[in-house]
C-alpha positions in Angstrom: 0.6 0.3 0.1 1.1 3.1 -1.3 0.7 6.4 1.4 -1.6 8.4 -0.2 -3.7 4.9 0.0 -3.3 5.3 3.4 -4.1 8.9 3.9 -6.8 8.1 2.0 -8.5 5.6 4.2 -7.3 7.9 7.1 -9.0 10.5 5.9 -11.9 8.5 5.6 -12.1 7.0 8.8 -12.0 10.9 10.1 -8.2 11.0 10.9 -6.6 14.7 9.7 -3.3 15.7 10.1 -1.8 17.9 13.1 1.7 19.2 11.9 4.2 18.2 9.6 8.1 17.2 10.4 10.9 16.6 8.9 10.2 13.3 7.1 6.8 12.2 8.9 3.3 13.8 9.1 1.9 13.8 12.5 -2.3 12.9 12.5 -4.8 12.4 15.1 -7.2 10.5 15.3 -10.9 11.5 17.1 -11.8 7.4 17.6 -8.1 6.8 19.5 -7.7 10.2 20.7 -3.7 9.7 19.9 -1.0 11.3 17.8 0.6 9.2 15.2 3.0 9.7 12.1 2.7 9.0 8.7 6.3 9.0 5.8 5.1 11.9 3.5 6.2 10.3 0.9 3.4 9.6 -1.1 4.8 7.8 -3.3 7.1 5.4 -1.4 5.5 2.1 -0.5 4.1 0.9 2.7 5.9 -2.2 4.4 2.9 -4.0 6.0 3.4 -3.8 9.3 3.9 -0.4 9.1 0.8 0.4 7.3 -0.9 -2.8 10.2 -0.1 -0.4 13.0 -1.1 2.8 11.5 -4.5 1.7 11.1 -4.2 0.2 14.5 -3.2 3.6 16.2 -5.6 5.6 13.6 -8.6 3.0 15.7 -9.7 2.5 12.1 -8.0 -1.6 13.1 
């Protein structure tokens, strides 16, 4: 899964980008009430474990 696809899933789940760092964006999930990092490079492929961690922290899995 590409980073751009993950961001689309997060936006559909009501998550939003809160701030940006050098290599990551920090997103916030109103479901889990947590901030979590998402890589900035949209064309980059996410590893399976990274994608699962992001979805878990967002409360979408």
